[in-house]
C-alpha positions in Angstrom: 19.4 35.1 62.4 20.6 35.5 58.9 21.1 32.9 56.2 24.9 32.9 56.4 24.7 31.7 60.0 22.4 28.8 59.3 24.2 27.4 56.2 27.5 26.5 58.0 25.6 25.1 61.0 23.5 22.8 58.8 26.6 21.7 56.9 28.4 20.9 60.1 25.6 18.8 61.5 25.0 17.2 58.2 28.6 16.2 57.9 28.6 14.8 61.5 25.4 12.7 60.7 26.9 11.5 57.5 30.1 10.4 59.1 28.3 8.6 62.0 26.1 6.9 59.4 29.1 5.7 57.4 30.7 4.5 60.7 27.6 2.5 61.5 27.2 1.0 58.0 30.9 0.2 57.6 31.4 -0.7 61.3 34.4 1.6 61.4 35.4 2.2 65.1 36.7 5.8 64.4 33.3 6.9 63.1 30.9 5.0 65.4 28.6 6.0 68.3 27.5 3.3 70.7 24.7 4.1 73.2 23.4 1.9 75.9 21.8 2.6 79.3 25.0 1.8 81.2 27.7 2.6 78.6 28.1 5.4 76.0 31.0 5.6 73.5 31.1 8.6 71.1 33.8 9.1 68.6 35.1 12.7 68.4 36.4 12.4 64.8 33.1 13.2 63.1 32.5 16.1 65.5 35.9 17.6 64.8 35.5 17.1 61.0 32.0 18.6 61.1 33.2 21.7 63.0 36.1 22.2 60.5 33.8 21.8 57.5 31.4 24.4 59.1 34.3 26.9 59.5 35.4 26.3 56.0 31.9 26.9 54.7 31.6 30.1 56.7 34.9 31.4 55.3 33.8 30.5 51.7 30.5 32.4 52.2 32.3 35.5 53.6 34.9 35.5 50.8 32.2 35.2 48.1 30.1 38.0 49.7 33.2 40.3 49.9 34.1 39.4 46.3 30.7 40.3 44.9 30.1 43.3 47.1 31.0 46.3 44.9 
């Protein structure tokens, strides 16, 4: 797999982890994940934002590679 594949993936997962961490520290219900043996609650907001940031990063990489490919 090439480098342009891994960068958006790492950025997406990093964004998700950062938002979940902020949710835990700030106790914000939109950004929190609660896990227990009988009950699991996962917020979808960090996942959606992470995927969007990954797509944006991928488009930026493609545009820059087209721009400098003479």
